[in-house]
Legacy VTK file of the C-alpha trace (Angstrom):
# vtk DataFile Version 3.0
C-alpha trace
ASCII
DATASET POLYDATA
POINTS 84 float
-15.876 2.487 7.295
-16.530 1.829 3.614
-19.680 -0.114 4.466
-21.006 2.816 6.506
-20.442 5.189 3.594
-22.223 2.842 1.215
-25.258 2.692 3.511
-25.710 6.484 3.507
-28.742 7.733 1.582
-27.942 8.663 -1.982
-27.372 12.426 -2.362
-30.064 14.229 -4.302
-28.068 17.200 -5.590
-24.739 17.467 -7.420
-23.391 19.612 -4.583
-24.086 16.761 -2.158
-22.592 14.087 -4.423
-19.045 15.423 -4.689
-18.223 15.294 -0.946
-19.675 11.788 -0.780
-17.575 10.666 -3.742
-14.495 12.156 -2.117
-15.190 10.320 1.165
-15.759 7.048 -0.716
-12.554 7.512 -2.691
-10.509 8.214 0.456
-12.006 5.207 2.247
-11.272 2.924 -0.711
-7.671 4.171 -0.900
-7.167 3.501 2.801
-8.563 -0.004 2.427
-6.284 -0.692 -0.538
-3.266 0.617 1.403
-4.066 -1.748 4.279
-4.207 -4.676 1.866
-0.866 -3.723 0.279
0.701 -3.371 3.726
-0.486 -6.861 4.661
0.986 -8.297 1.452
4.317 -6.485 1.933
4.559 -7.731 5.489
3.839 -11.323 4.458
6.352 -11.161 1.599
9.162 -9.859 3.775
8.476 -12.437 6.464
8.856 -15.228 3.881
12.525 -16.210 3.776
12.212 -17.851 0.352
10.782 -14.653 -1.160
13.548 -12.501 0.297
16.267 -14.901 -0.867
14.833 -15.026 -4.386
14.387 -11.216 -4.556
17.986 -10.657 -3.438
19.323 -13.142 -5.970
17.319 -11.454 -8.726
18.527 -7.968 -7.724
22.138 -9.135 -7.607
21.823 -10.762 -11.030
20.374 -7.576 -12.571
22.846 -5.135 -11.004
25.801 -3.954 -13.108
27.896 -3.578 -9.917
28.288 -6.101 -7.114
25.715 -5.641 -4.367
27.090 -6.108 -0.886
25.282 -6.211 2.428
25.799 -2.937 4.292
23.654 -3.666 7.325
19.988 -3.232 7.966
18.295 0.102 7.458
14.722 1.140 7.788
13.103 2.169 4.537
10.014 4.336 4.380
7.432 3.545 1.738
4.489 5.763 0.907
1.479 3.814 -0.270
-0.929 5.205 -2.853
-3.644 5.537 -0.200
-1.461 8.021 1.646
-0.033 6.210 4.672
3.679 5.738 5.077
5.178 2.573 6.435
8.630 1.812 7.684
LINES 1 85
84 0 1 2 3 4 5 6 7 8 9 10 11 12 13 14 15 16 17 18 19 20 21 22 23 24 25 26 27 28 29 30 31 32 33 34 35 36 37 38 39 40 41 42 43 44 45 46 47 48 49 50 51 52 53 54 55 56 57 58 59 60 61 62 63 64 65 66 67 68 69 70 71 72 73 74 75 76 77 78 79 80 81 82 83
């Protein structure tokens, strides 16, 4: 999608430029959100990463952290989409 927007003819008036800039910005944010989602997925599939992150969180917490089961957590990425 971003490539298609970049291939559009350059707008000749300021009134034409703003909508194009907004479309480009939205497309870039969506692309960035997809990249972050891929990285989050890879990190949470890596057992070593999860083990290290848990150990770090437990070491930093002033109260003991105990496992209370698995829960889905929603995360809203800067590009707008929400993942669970």
